[in-house]
C-alpha positions, 0 to 999 in steps of 0.5 A, spaced: 335 430 689 332 427 682 331 419 681 337 420 676 341 424 680 341 418 686 342 413 680 348 417 678 351 417 685 350 410 686 353 409 680 359 413 682 359 409 689 359 402 686 365 404 682 369 406 688 368 398 690 374 394 688 374 387 689 381 386 692 384 379 689 389 378 695 383 378 701 379 374 696 385 369 696 385 369 703 378 367 704 378 362 698 384 359 702 380 358 709 374 355 705 379 350 702 383 348 708 376 347 712 375 341 707 382 340 704 383 334 699 390 333 696 390 331 688 395 330 683 393 332 676 396 329 670 396 333 664 394 331 657 402 329 655 402 324 661 406 329 666 404 328 673 404 335 677 406 335 684 400 334 689 396 340 690 391 342 696 384 343 693 377 343 696 372 339 692 365 339 692 360 334 688 356 338 683 348 337 683 349 337 675 350 330 672 351 329 664 350 323 660 353 318 655 350 313 651 353 306 651 352 300 649 348 298 655 344 304 655 345 311 658 350 312 663 350 318 668 357 321 669 358 325 676 361 332 676 366 335 681 367 342 682 375 344 684 376 350 688 383 353 688 387 359 690 391 365 686 395 371 688 395 369 696 399 374 700 403 369 703 408 366 699 407 359 702 401 358 699 402 356 692 397 358 686 393 352 684 395 350 677 389 346 673 388 346 665 382 344 661 384 336 660 388 335 666 386 328 669 385 326 676 383 320 680 379 320 687 375 314 690 377 310 685 374 314 679 377 318 674 375 325 672 377 330 667 377 337 667 372 340 662 373 348 664 377 353 668 374 360 671 379 365 675 374 369 679 379 374 683 383 371 688 381 364 686 380 359 681 375 354 680 374 348 675 369 343 673 371 336 672 367 330 669 367 323 671 371 320 665 370 313 662 
């Protein structure tokens, strides 16, 4: 078998592997429930959504903001939620860019949201 034929065979095999959103959702929910946090998100319109169970992790990255007293660091948090879980008792996480929440006396604003299969992830930044 030539290198080209091997590469084609590997390509055909790789295309048969499909990410199953339901199994990814089950895995995500297990990770979330191993370190859960209940938060209430507030929309741009000031509407408070029902509490949702998420996993929150501190981000290693920090942004800065120029202020009158100098430069201030802004802490970032990553929120992990679930989507398309096969158990109907596990609701899809609803987070929208611009949502705000408070935890440990600090207020955060959601800056971006991504949707990997079976999950949702959001990056939030400390709001001053």
